[in-house]
N, C-alpha and C positions, 0 to 999 in steps of 0.2 A: 493385708500387708499396704502400706502408703505407697504414691506410683511417685517415682520423680520427677524431678521438672522437666526432665526431655520425654519424658510418660506422658506425663498430662500435657504435652505440646502437641497441636493438629500440625501446625505448618512447619516442616522445616527452614528455618530462615533461613542457613547456608548455599543453599539448595534451591530457595526461591530465587535469592540475589542474584543469583548467575542465569536461572531464567528470565528474569525479569531483564536482563539484559541480552539476552539473546537478541542474534540478527544474522539473518542469511542472510548473506552475500549476494546470490542469486534470484534472490527474489527482489523485487522493486514496487509491487502493491502496497506497500507504505510511504511513497513516496508520493502517492496520489490520494491513498487515504491515510495522514498521520494519524498515530496514534496519540489520542487523550483520554482520561480518566472519568469517570461517571460512576455515582453510587449510589445509584437502581436498575434494577435486571431490564428495564422498561421507564419508558416515557413517550416525547417529541421530539422529533428532530429541530433541530437549530438550525432554521433555512436563512440564505442570504440573497439579497435582488439587490439591485439598482442603489436602492438607498442604503445599502452600505458605503460605497464611492462617491456618494452626493456631497454637492460645492454644499453648505451650507453658511449661514450668512452669521457668523456668530457674534459680528460686531453689536454694543451696544449702548445706549447711552446713558451718562449717570442715572440713576432711579429708575430705571427701564426694569421691565421682568428679562431674566434670561429665559434665554429657548434651552429647550431639555432634546434630548433625541434618544432613540433605541435601535438596534443597530441587531438585525436578524428578531424572525416571528417565528414561531412557533408551528409546525410544519406537520408533516403524517408520523405518525407511528412509527416508533421504536422499539427492538425488543431483541436482546441478547442470545447469543446463542450459547451454550455451553458445550467445549469439547472436551474431552477428558481420555487422556490412553495412559498406561501404565507400561513405564521401561521394567525391564527384567534383568538382572544380575544372577545367571546358574549359579548357584555352591559350589560346581566346578571350576571358577574362575576362581575360587580364594584358594590360599594357600593352606589356610587355617579355616576350614569348613564350620567351627563352632564359632570364629569372630564373626561382626559386622561389617562390611566392604567400607572401605575407606575414600575419604571424599575423592577421589579420581575415581575408581570406580563407579560411583554412586554419580559425578558428573557427565560421566560417559552414557551412563543410562538415559539422566536426562536430556540430556541434548541430542540424542538421538530422535527423542519423543516431542520433543521442540519443532527437529527439524520436519518430521511428519506434519507437527500442528501449523506450522508456519505455510507449511503446500497447501493445506487446507485451506488457509486465510486468503493465502496466493490466488487461489481459484474463484472467490468469494470477491475479494477484489474486483478481480479481470471478470467475472462476469458483470457484474455493477457498471462498471468501465464500459464495457465492450458492449452493451445492448441499446440497441439504436432505440428501441421506443423510451428510454429514459432522458432524449435529445428532442428539442424541439427542433422545427423545421429550418432552422437558422441555423442551428449549431452541427450540422453533422452534413457528411458528403461521403457516394456511394462512387468509387474511381470505376471503372470497363472502359475493353477498348486502346486506344492508343493514349488516353489520361493515365489508365497506372504507371505506376512507377518503374514498372517492367521490359515497357517499353520505352526505346528511344529517346522518343520526340514530347513523352510524355513531360511536364515542367515541376517538379518535389520543391524546389523553391518555392514556386507560385503558389501551391497551395498550403500548403504553412503559411505564408503569407497572410491569401484568403483565410483561415481559420484563425489567423491573429486578430485581423480587423475585425471577425466577427465579433472574438471577443472583446475587444476593444470599444464595439459599436454600443455595445449591452453593458458593461459592466464601467467600463476609462480605465481601465486597467489594462495593459496584453499579459498572456497567460505570459509564466516564466518559465513551463518546461514540456517537456515531450518525452509521452513512453511510446517507443516504437516495439511493435512485435519481432522476433527473430526476421521471421517472415522479410519484414520492413527493411529491418536495418541492410539486412543481407542483401536486399538488392537495390534500397538506395545508396550503400555507401559503393556499390559498382556503375551509378551511371554517370552516362558521360557528362552530363552537362555540372553532375556533383562532381566529377573529378578532375573537371577542367579548371575549377574555381582554386584548386590548392596546386594547382604543376608547377606553377612556382615559388609555392611558400614549402609543401613536403615531398618527400618521398613516401613516405610511407602510407599504410595502408589508412582509409579516412575513418578515424575512430569517434562514439560519442561527443566526447569533449570537442572536436572540429565541428561537427555537426553543429553543437548548441553555439560555437564562436558565429557559425557562417550563418544562423537564423535569427541572433541575437536572443538567444536563450541561457538563462542559467546552467539548467540542466536537461541535457539529453540521456535517455534511460533502456535500456534493451530490455523486455521480457522473455526470459529463453526457459520459463520453467516447461517443463515436461513433465505430465501423471500416466498411471497405468492406474486401470480398472481394474476388476478381480480376474478377468481374463487376459491381461496381459497388453492390453489395447491401449497405444499411446495417444495423449492429448496435448497439443498443444496448447497451452492455456489462453495466452495472449492471442492465439489465432489468427489473423493476418487484419490486423490493425495499427492503427497511431491517433495516440488524444494527448489533443493540445489540454494544459491546463493553467491555471494561476493556483499554486497551494502556497503558503505560508512558510517559507523557510528554515523558521524554528516559530513554532505554534507555541502560544500563551494559553493557550482554549478552547475549547471550543464555541467562543465568543470570537474567534477573529474570522474573517470571511476566510474562505476556501474551499474549493472545487469538492473535499469531501473530509470525511473523518473517519476514523475506524475509534468507535466509541467500546470502551473497555473498562470494565470493571476496574475499582482502582485495587494495587497491589497485586494485579494478574497479569501472570500467569504465575501458579504458584503450586510448588510441590508439597505435597503430605508426607510427613513421618514413613518411612518405609516400613517395610512390615514381611515378615519371613511364612511364606505359604511351603509346607510340607511337601502338597501334592505335584508343586512342581519343583517342588529341592531350587527352591531361588528367593532373590529379594527383590521386594515389587516395590516400585518410584512411581505412584501414582502422580499424572500432571491435569491440574484441570485450567483452562484458559475462558475465559467466558467475554466474549466481544463481538462486535458485528460494522462493518464497516456502511457506511450510510454516504448520500449524494447531498451536501449542503448548498451548495452555489452551483447549478446547471447551467447559470451563463454563463461562468466562465470556466469553463471546457466544451471540448471541439473534437467530434468523434470523425476522423478519414478512415471510410472500410473500407475495403479489398484495392489496398494502396500494390501490392506487390501484385 
């Protein structure tokens, strides 16, 4: 018997479009590591140094040779990782057990699966951004004692300014974003020196947007994600950290200088054609997401450890 076009098709185009547009509001790692497409599962990371921000002598005399510039260089290797989970729609959810689930039920199964895959990516991004060994000595600091933001005598604004200047002295531009862990945000929004700056302008609680204005940043985001292992133990994914970084607001591709990127296989995540499994008496929706976060411009980042 000849197969229909829908049977031949391996990828479900409608649900794949839903998957590619999915963004989890609580997950902020992609602000540090924007998604950019790649067409192979491995290669070399396109890294950036000072040359990406250098002032070049572009002026030429008539008839003279035009200078050439190349931004970025091939650094360490990368290999995409493939995450795959299957969403499940039990037959009992259907009024008519003989029919295929509609788009709504299929979409709900896919969205639940994507939330799980998004949490895994958030964990990978946070681990990369908060590992002190990924930064040189000029682009990280560990606070302790009275310098911790939980101490009223500490100076969060001074620490942020120091981090901003470290980045500017390295690459020539200021960072445009700050990612605070939930612990760091909860402490800094109550810090007397921060609250003092807003006492004449706002009676509301200090928000990330208010901190962005105070510290002259385009974005301040809060990493709130928590994960649980098989034993039920909780993990605060962003720990007790603050990360300053320069990240393009609308990246045109991996050739644009950035603190980091999430290299993503083109057209991923994908949802394969659902199938019925008799043993589980369920329709199964396989979702595959091939990606890896990478650091591409470490001099445009600054890690503040243990601020809270």
